C-alpha positions in Angstrom: 71.9 95.1 140.0 73.5 91.4 141.2 76.9 90.6 141.9 76.5 87.7 139.1 75.2 90.7 136.9 77.6 92.9 137.8 80.8 90.3 136.8 78.9 89.2 133.5 79.0 92.9 132.3 82.4 93.3 133.4 83.5 90.1 131.4 81.8 91.4 128.3 83.1 94.9 128.8 86.9 93.3 128.5 85.7 91.0 126.1 84.6 94.3 123.8 88.0 96.3 124.9 90.3 93.4 124.1 88.5 93.1 120.7 88.5 97.4 119.8 92.1 96.8 120.9 92.9 94.0 118.6 91.1 95.7 115.6 93.1 98.9 116.4 96.5 97.1 116.5 95.6 95.2 113.1 94.8 98.4 111.3 97.5 100.3 112.4 99.8 97.7 111.7 98.1 97.8 107.8 97.8 101.3 107.4 101.4 101.8 108.7 103.2 101.4 105.3 100.7 103.8 103.8 101.0 106.3 106.1 104.3 106.4 106.5 104.7 107.0 102.3 102.2 109.3 102.5 104.1 111.6 104.6 107.2 110.7 103.1 105.7 112.3 99.5 105.0 115.3 101.2 108.7 116.0 102.8 111.3 117.5 101.4 114.7 115.8 100.1 116.3 117.2 103.7 113.7 116.1 105.9 113.7 112.6 104.2 117.7 112.3 104.4 117.6 113.7 108.2 118.9 111.6 111.2 117.3 111.0 113.6 114.1 110.3 111.4 111.7 113.1 111.0 108.5 111.5 111.1 106.5 114.8 110.0 107.4 117.1 107.3 108.6 120.4 108.8 107.1 122.1 105.7 104.9 120.2 103.3 106.0 120.2 99.7 104.1 118.9 96.3 107.6 119.4 94.6 107.9 115.1 94.2 104.7 114.9 92.7 105.5 117.7 90.3 108.9 115.9 89.5 107.2 112.8 89.0 104.9 114.3 86.0 107.8 116.6 84.7 110.6 114.3 84.3 108.3 110.8 83.4 104.9 110.7 81.5 102.8 109.4 84.4 99.4 110.6 83.1 100.1 107.9 80.3 101.1 105.4 82.6 98.3 105.8 84.4 96.0 105.9 81.1 97.9 102.6 80.0 96.6 100.7 83.2 93.3 102.0 83.3 92.5 100.8 79.6 94.5 97.1 80.2 92.6 96.7 83.6 89.3 97.8 82.0 89.8 95.8 79.0 90.8 92.8 81.0 88.2 92.9 83.4 85.1 93.4 80.7 86.3 90.4 78.9 86.6 88.4 82.0 83.1 89.2 83.0 81.9 88.8 78.9 83.3 85.1 78.8 82.7 84.2 82.5 79.2 85.4 83.2 78.0 83.0 80.5 80.0 80.3 81.6 79.2 80.6 85.3 75.3 80.6 84.1 75.9 77.5 82.3 77.5 75.6 85.2 74.7 77.1 87.7 71.4 76.5 86.1 72.1 74.1 82.8 73.8 71.0 84.3 76.3 70.6 81.8 77.8 66.8 81.8 81.0 67.0 83.6 80.0 70.1 85.3 81.3 68.9 88.8 84.8 68.0 87.3 84.9 71.7 85.5 84.1 73.0 88.6 87.0 71.0 90.4 89.3 72.3 87.5 88.5 75.8 87.9 89.6 75.5 91.7 92.8 73.6 91.0 93.5 76.4 88.3 93.1 78.9 91.1 95.6 77.7 93.2 98.1 77.7 90.5 100.8 80.8 90.6 100.6 82.4 87.7 104.5 83.1 87.6 104.5 79.4 86.7 102.6 80.3 83.3 105.7 82.6 82.6 108.1 80.4 80.5 105.1 79.2 78.0 103.3 82.5 77.9 107.0 84.1 76.8 107.0 81.3 74.0 103.7 82.0 73.0 104.3 86.0 72.6 107.5 85.1 70.5 105.5 83.0 68.0 102.9 85.3 67.4 105.1 88.4 68.1 102.9 90.0 70.5 106.0 91.7 72.2 105.0 95.3 73.4 101.2 94.5 72.5 98.9 95.2 74.5 97.0 92.0 74.0 100.3 89.9 75.4 99.3 90.7 78.6 95.3 91.4 78.4 94.9 87.7 77.1 96.7 86.3 80.2 95.1 88.6 82.6 91.7 87.2 81.7 93.0 83.7 81.5 93.9 83.9 84.9 91.0 86.1 86.1 88.2 83.5 84.3 88.3 80.7 86.8 87.6 83.0 90.0 84.9 84.8 87.9 83.2 81.7 86.9 83.2 80.3 90.3 82.2 83.8 92.3 79.1 84.2 89.7 78.1 80.6 89.5 77.4 80.6 93.1 75.4 83.5 92.8 73.5 82.9 89.9 72.4 79.7 92.3 71.2 81.5 94.7 68.7 83.5 92.5 65.4 81.8 92.7 64.6 79.6 90.2 60.7 80.9 89.9 62.4 83.7 88.1 63.3 81.6 84.9 60.1 79.8 85.0 58.1 83.2 85.0 60.6 84.1 82.1 60.0 81.0 80.4 56.0 81.3 80.8 56.8 84.6 78.7 58.5 83.2 75.5 61.7 83.9 76.7 65.2 81.5 75.7 68.1 80.7 77.6 70.1 83.8 76.2 67.2 86.1 76.3 66.8 84.9 80.2 70.5 85.8 81.1 70.8 89.1 79.3 67.5 90.5 80.2 66.6 89.2 83.6 69.7 87.3 85.4 72.8 90.0 84.7 70.5 93.0 85.4 69.3 91.4 89.1 73.3 90.1 89.2 74.4 93.6 88.8 76.0 93.8 92.7 77.7 90.5 92.0 78.9 91.5 89.0 80.4 94.5 89.9 82.2 93.1 92.9 83.9 90.5 90.5 84.9 93.0 88.5 86.3 95.3 90.7 88.5 92.0 92.2 89.8 91.7 88.5 90.1 95.3 87.9 92.3 95.4 91.1 94.3 92.0 90.0 95.2 93.9 86.5 95.9 97.2 88.0 98.7 95.8 90.6 100.3 92.7 88.3 104.0 93.5 87.7 105.6 90.4 86.5 103.7 90.0 83.3 103.6 93.7 82.0 107.5 93.9 83.1 108.2 90.9 80.6 106.1 91.6 77.8 106.3 95.7 77.4 109.5 97.2 77.0 108.7 100.4 74.9 108.1 103.3 77.8 104.9 104.8 76.3 102.9 101.2 76.9 104.4 100.9 80.4 102.0 100.6 83.3 102.1 102.1 86.7 103.7 99.2 88.4 106.4 99.1 86.2 107.0 103.0 86.2 107.0 102.9 89.7 109.8 100.1 90.0 111.8 102.1 87.0 111.9 105.4 89.0 115.6 106.2 89.4 117.9 108.9 90.9 119.9 111.2 89.3 122.8 108.8 89.6 123.1 105.3 90.2 124.0 106.0 94.0 120.9 107.7 94.6 117.5 106.3 96.0 114.7 109.1 94.9 112.6 108.4 98.3 110.0 111.1 97.3 109.2 110.6 93.6 109.0 106.5 94.5 106.4 107.6 98.0 104.7 110.0 95.6 104.3 107.3 92.7 103.5 105.1 95.2 100.8 107.2 96.7 99.3 108.1 93.1 99.0 104.3 91.8 97.6 103.1 95.4 95.0 105.9 96.2 92.8 105.2 93.2 92.4 101.3 94.5 91.9 102.8 98.0 89.0 104.6 97.1 87.5 102.5 95.0 87.6 99.6 97.7 86.4 102.1 100.7 83.2 103.0 98.3 82.4 99.2 97.4 83.8 97.7 100.3 79.9 96.0 101.3 79.8 95.0 97.7 83.1 93.5 97.8 82.4 91.3 100.7 78.9 90.2 99.8 80.1 89.2 96.5 82.3 87.0 98.4 80.0 86.1 100.9 77.7 84.7 97.9 80.6 83.5 96.1 81.6 81.1 98.4 83.0 78.0 96.5 80.6 75.2 96.5 81.1 72.1 94.8 
């Protein structure tokens, strides 16, 4: 091995070590709060309040998880979140997929203007819509109604859904649709029987992104839902209180945080490749 080759290998090895170190540090920085909450959820109250801080529980306990389900209808909150997130996700795909296909293949008049408008809408923070939505909810008497948050979730998710699916549809070979036309398929039949089945990875990815948004959303659910039995998980976690106004129930809050976070973590870990593929194929193009 020549001296030049040795220097090159050392240089490449150094770069690799720097990259690996950076990845480990970044992963540690991102995972530290989650690990801290997980450890706290298994600590006793004595371990949580000890000074100096005890990082690992001296004895693992499930009391905080048990207390969570005894003192709060937490199963109900989970069911509410699943129903609301699933409903808004399905509706977003039902309305978004045909619109995306029309923009991708039918070349409607003003298509670029529509796409530009959708791009602008995705940049608008949802909180800016709160006052207008509050008036709509009041006028139509939708307070404490699941529709009061499902409809806004669908409206907020639709632009991203349309943009991601449009660009995925554009990447499909046009010969598939030409063959379908020869077989006598009309546009709707092509969409339902050919395009959507082969676009399932993009649909799953977009659906997961919509589901995660609806699952984590806080402001609209807090504003429009006040009945205890209709609350979602983020609201339930935020409103967990101690025995007195001066007590902060760190253990139950940590347990509730893990219960609400772990399902999403599992979903992302299982479908991480599809999520990345969907985001890549949906890179926005005018």
